[in-house]
N, C-alpha and C positions, 0 to 999 in steps of 0.2 A: 619644803613641805609638800609642794605640788608633785615633785618627783617621787617622794616617799608614798604619797597617796596613789600615784600612777602604778608604782611597782606592786604595792599591796593589792590594789584593785585587780591587777593582772594575774594574781596568784591562782585563782580557779582556772583561768585559761592556760597558764603555764603548766599547772598540774595535769590538765587534760592532754596537752601536747606530749608531756613527758610520759604519762601513764599509758597513752595509746601508742605513741611513736617509739618510745625507748623501752619501757617496761613490758610492752605487749599485753597489757592488762585488758580483759574483756570490757566492752563498753559499759555494761550495766554496773560493774564495780567501780570503774573510773569515774563515771558520771555521778554515782552515789556519793563518792568521797568528795568530788568537786562541790556538790550541794552542801555537804557538811562544812567544808572550808569556807564557802561563801557565807553560811549562817554565822560561823564563829567570827569571821572578820567583821561582818555587818554589826554584830552585837558588841564586840569588844573594842573595835577601832572606830567604826562609824556611829557608835552609840545608838544603834537602833533598838528600841524596846523589844524584849523577847516575844511579847504578844504580837507585835507588828511583824517580826521575822516569821513567826508561825503562820500568820495570815498571808504573807507573801508566798511562802511555800505552798500553802493550800491553793492560792490563786493560780500558781504555776501548774500544780497537779491537775486542777480542774480544767484549765486551759489546754493542757496536754491531752486529757482524756476526751474532751469535746471541744473542737471537732477533729483534732489531729490524729489521735489514736483510732478514733472511729473510722476515719477515712482509710487508714492503713489496714485495719482488720477487714474493712469492706472490700478493699482492692485485692487483698490476699485471698479472701474468701471467694471472690469472683474467679480468680485464677485457679484456686484449688478445686472449685466446683467443676470447671471445664476439664480438669484432669480426671475427676471422679466419673463424670458422665461419658468420657471418651471424646468429647468435642475437640479437645486440643489436638488429637490425631488428625481430625478433619481440617483444622486450622493449619496445621503443619503441611498437609497435603496441598491445600490451596495456595499457601505461600510458596511452596515449591513450584507451583504452576506459574508464579510471577517470576521467580528467579531461584536458582539453587546456589547462587553466589552469596556467601555470608556477608560480604562487604556491602552488597546492595540491600540485603534484608535489614542490616543494622541502620541503613539510611531510611528505609521505609518505616520500620517499627521504632527504633530508638530515637531517630531524629524527627521524622514527620509526625508519626502517631504520638510520640512522647511530647512534642511541642503542643499538639492539639490537647492532650490530657492536661498539660500545665495551663493552657489558656482557658480551659473550661472548669477544671476542678482544683488543680494545685494540691497542696497539702501532702505531697509525697506520691501521688498517683502517677506522676510522669516518670518516676523512677521505678516504682513497684510493679506496675502492670507491664510496661515494655520489657523490663529486665526478666520478669517471670516468663513471658512468651519467648524471648530470645534463648533463655537457658533451656526451655522445653524443646527448642529447635536444635539443641546440641552445642550452643555457644559456651565458651569458657566462662564460668560464673564470675570470677574475679574481674576479668577484663570487661565483662558485660556491665557490671556495676560501675566500674570506673568510667566507661564510655557514657553510660546513662547519666551519671552525675555531672559530667562535663556538658552533655547536651542540655541538661536542665538548668544550667547556670544563667544564661542570658534571657531566656523566656520569663524568668521570675518577675521582672518589672511589670509585664503585662499579663501575669498569671492570674488565675481565679477571676477572669473577666475584668482585669485591670485593677483589682483591689489594692495592691501595693502603691501604685502611682496615684490612684484616687485618694488613698489615705495620706500619702505624702503631700498632696495638695491641701488637704484639710488641716494638716499639722503646720504647714509653712504659710498658708494663705496665698500661695502662688496659683495662678490660673492653671487648671488641670490640663487644658490643651497645650499651653506653653510647656509645662512639664513633660507631657507626652511627646512633644516635638523634640525636646532636648534629649529625652531618653532614646528616642528612635535614632537620633544622630550619633549619640555617644556610644551606642552598642553595635553599630554596623560592623566595625572591623572584627570584633570578637565573635559576632554571629557568623561572619563569613568563614572564619578559620575552624569553627567548632566541628562541622561534619568531616573535615579533612583529618582532624585529630582523632575523631572517633574511629575512622578507618585504620589509622596508624596504630591505635591501641588494640583494635580487634586483630590486626595482622602481625602484631609484634614489631612494628617499625614502619617507617614511611615507604619502604619498598612495597608495602601492601597496596599503595595507591596506583601502582603500575597497572594500566588497563582500565582503571575506573576514575581517572581524573575528570573525564567529561561528565559522567553521571553524578559524581560528587559535586562538581561545580553547578550542575542543574539543580541538585537538591539544595545547595546553599542559596543560589540566586532566586530560585522560585519561592523560597520562604522569605528571604530578606527583602526583596523588592516590594511585594504587597504589604509585608509587615511594616516596612518603613513608611510607605505611602499612607497607610491607615493611621499609624502613629503620628505622622506629621500633620495630617489634615482632618482627621475624624476624632481621634481620642484614644484613650488607653484600654477601652473595654474589649476590642476585637482584633487588634493586630496579630496576636498569637494564633487565634482561631482561624482567621482568614488566610494568614500566611501558611499555616499547617495544611489546610485543605488544598490550597493551590500546589503546595510542595508535594503532597501525597499523590495528587493526580499526575503531575509532571514526572515525578520519579517513577511511578508505576508504569506509565506509558513508555518512558525511556527503557525501563527494565525489560518490558515485553518486547520492545523493538530490537534490543540487542541480544535477547536470550539465545536465539538460534544462530547468531552470527559469531559469537565469541565463546570459546570453551572456558570453563571455570577451572583455574588452577586447583589441584587437589587439596592443597593446604588451606584453601579458602572456601571449599565446598561446605554447604550446610544441609542438614536434614537428608544426608545421603541415604539413610535407611528408609526414607519415606518417598514413595512414588508420587509424582504430581497427579493430582486428581482432575478429572474433567469437571468443568463448571456445572454444578447442579444447584440451581437457585434455592430450591427447598432445603437441601442439606446445608448449603452455605448459610442461609438465614438461621437454621437451627443451631449450627456450631458457633456462629458469631453473635447470636441473639443477645447475650448479656452485654457485650460491648456496643452493639447497635443501640440497645435500650439505654445504656449509659449516655451515649451521644445524644439521643433524641430527648431523653428526660432532662439532661443538663441544659440543653439548648432551650427547651420549652420553659423550664422552671426559672431560667435565668433571664431570657430575652422576651418572653411574652408577658406583658404587664398584667393582664387580667388573671393570669395564673400565678405569676411571681408575687404580686402584691398581697393577695389573701394569705398565701403560704408564709410570706415573710413576717406577717403579724404574729404567727404562732411561735412565740419565743419568750424566754424569761431573761430578765436583766437583773443582775445582782452585784452589789458592791462588796467584794470580799475583803479588800484591803481597807482598814478602818480610818485611814487619814482623810480629812476633808478634801473634796475635790478629786479624789482618786477615780480613775476610770472604772466603769462597770464592765463586768463580763457579760457577754450576750450569748445565750444558748438558743440557737435556732433548732427547733425540734423536728421540722420537716424539710424546709428548704435549705439544706446544707449538703455538701457533696457526699458525705459519708452515708447519710440516710438514703439519698437518691441512688447511690451505687448499690446499696443493700437491696432496695426495691427492684432495681434492674436485674441484679443477680438472682433473686428469688423467682422473678417472672421468667428469666432466661432458663433457670433450672427446671421450671415446670415445662417449658417448651422442649427442653432436652429430656423430658420424661423422668426427671429425678423426683423421688418421693420426698415429701416434707421431712420424714424421719431421716432420710439420707442427708438432706441439706442441713438438718440440725446437727448431725454427727460431724459433717465437714466443718461447720461453723465452730463446734466445740474443739475439734482438733486444731483448727487455725488459731483460735484464741489461746489454747494451751501451749502451742508450739512457739508463740510469739510474746510470752509474758515478759521475757527479758528485754525485748524491744520496747514494749509499753513502759516498763520500769525505767529504761534508759531515757526515753523521751520525757517522762514525768520529772526525772531528776534534772534534765537539761533545762526544762521550762521553769522549774523551781529555782535553779541557779540564776536564770535570767531575771526572774521577778525580784529575787533578793538583791541582785546587783543593780537593778533599775531603781527600786524603791529606796535603797540605802544611799544612793548617790555614787556608787562605785563606777557605773558606766559613764556618768557625767564627768568624773574625775579623769577617767581614761581619755575621753574626748577633749577635755580642757587642755591637757598637756600637748596632745597632737595638734591642737589649734594654735599653739605657740610658734609653729613653723611659718606663720604669717604669709609672705608673698609666695612661698613655696607650698603653701597649704594644698593647692590643687593636686600636687603630686601625691599627697597622702590622703586626700579626701576619700578615694575608694577604699583605703585601708580601714577607715572607720566603719564603712559598710561591711567589709569583710569580717571585722571583729564582732559587729552586731549580729551578723548571720551565724557566725561560729557559735556565739553564745545561745542565740534563740532558735536557729534553724529556720527562720521565717523572714522573708522579704518585708512583709507588712510590719512585723514587730520592729525590725531594724529601722524602718521609716519613722515609726512612732518614737523610738529611742533617740535617734540621731538626726532626723530630718530637719527639725527646727534649728539645732545647733549648726548644721552645715549651712543653712540659709543665713543665719545671723553672722557666722564667721565670714561668709562671702561678702556680706555688706560691709563688714569691718575692714576688709582688705581691698575693697573696691572691685570685687569680682561679681559675676552674675549669680544671684541666689538660685535661679532656676537651673543653671548649669551644674553647680556643685551639689544641689539636691539630687539632680540626675546622677551625678557621680556616686552619691550615697546608695541609691537603689541599684546601680550597676555593681558596686562593691558587694551589696547584699547577695546578689546572684552568685558572684564569685565565691563568697564565703560559704554558701550552701554546699559547695563541693566538699569541704572539709568539716562541715558541721556534724558532730556525733549523731544528731537526730537524723540527718539525711543519710548518713552512712548506715545507720541501724536499719532504716527503712529498706534500703537497697539489699542489704544482707539478708534481712528477713524474707524478702521476695524470692531469693534464690536458695534459701535454706542453709545459710552459712552464718547465722548469728554467733557472735563471739569473735569474729575475724576482723574487727574494726581496725586493729593496728595494721593489718596487711593492706587494707584499702587506703588508710590514711597515708601510709608510706608511698603508695603508688600515685595517689592523686595530688599530693602536696606540691609536686614540681609543676603540675599544670596550674594549680592555684597561684603559685608564685609567678609563673609566666603571664597569666591573665592579669594579676595585680599590677605587675610592672607595665604591661601594655596599657592598662586602664589609667594608671597614673600619668603616663606620657600623653595619652589622649586628652585627659582632663586639663593638663597643663598646656599642651601645644595647640590644640584646636582653636582656642580663643586667640592665641598669638598669631596663628596663621590665617585668622579671619574666616574660619569654617563655620563658626557660630557667632 
């Protein structure tokens, strides 16, 4: 019976893999059908009342629209506005002044800046904004999206100012600092290899690392060392942010130091059509103003209590799913990344002399161009809510837990499946965090360690989540190419999962934790 439940519960996931990977179906169609499959199974096999199934779908759609789709449209609007005002040309010129080597620019923008965006905002901004900038610099859009998805995997645990790990603590009852310490340790290896893989993806193979091994190592270590220290001794709120700032400074300094010493191989040259501009502080501020304002406003609204606290009160809580004890949805109307990014973008547009009418047109074009992405994400979240409320996700996890002493090997896989379904590290922690901790206790393992394995798996699963892929493709104007990205990124997901399983299993045996 448990095996049958496991197989049936996996059907929406199996369908997505087949539809995207084999049938090459556009994401919005595949995810829409997956939601229908989940509804039918939940009602006919799991005996979920039709009214409850409808409420679960509504909950998923509302959760998708606010805050996830809001953030995506805000991030894409910011990028499109810089194109409309011509500011992107200035940004390209300034980046050319740092380096004309595409391999180094992907470290600066995709790795350092992307990790910063994940640490501050999350919800897809770490893929959408860096990918958009890199493609504007002339990068191959498919390779760029794959590289940004890989870069965005490990920072997930400490993303959105630590929300996934803080949530994991509240779900499991485990001390947040203990969880943070375990997460910092469990992710070190995968963090260190990520920037090297990004370069290999950009250059079409590991040969691309020739000549940039040193600066790639600097980018890796300058992020991982401060990130790990903060995660070990301070907590989950700031490891990504501080690590990214240190990484950005170190990588830019190294890039400037080596710029005139080493010629850039032609196949790796970026922004060749753009001459490096002399530093003009006024012009630089104007061109970068939306991104500078995003940084400042996110920092202030997140970390300054007398600003954060009043804004956080402006919210609405509603219980959509009618079952007693069901969690409420919280809608923060001001202090949420999407609103903050919109505010920064509009102010930045005014600084760049864009008229309100022009910004309105850009916003309209952005929303119209990305309706398929919004529909895809709504269907993914509806599927996730159906599977959660009906018990399908619980039945998947229950069978995997039967591996007993070998459970640490598959512990990250549960996180991978959770993120594949939901596209969210936080939601994955809510779905499976408690089960991971309880299973750990049953087999005599550390609950904090396997809970950390769950959130690490969540980051890995975001690589192949239809939601994450749709966000990346929307940013580079290739919506509908989900199958292409999934085919290219799946091998990296498998590599990360295998390494994650070995880390979960071997580190306690070796006495590392």
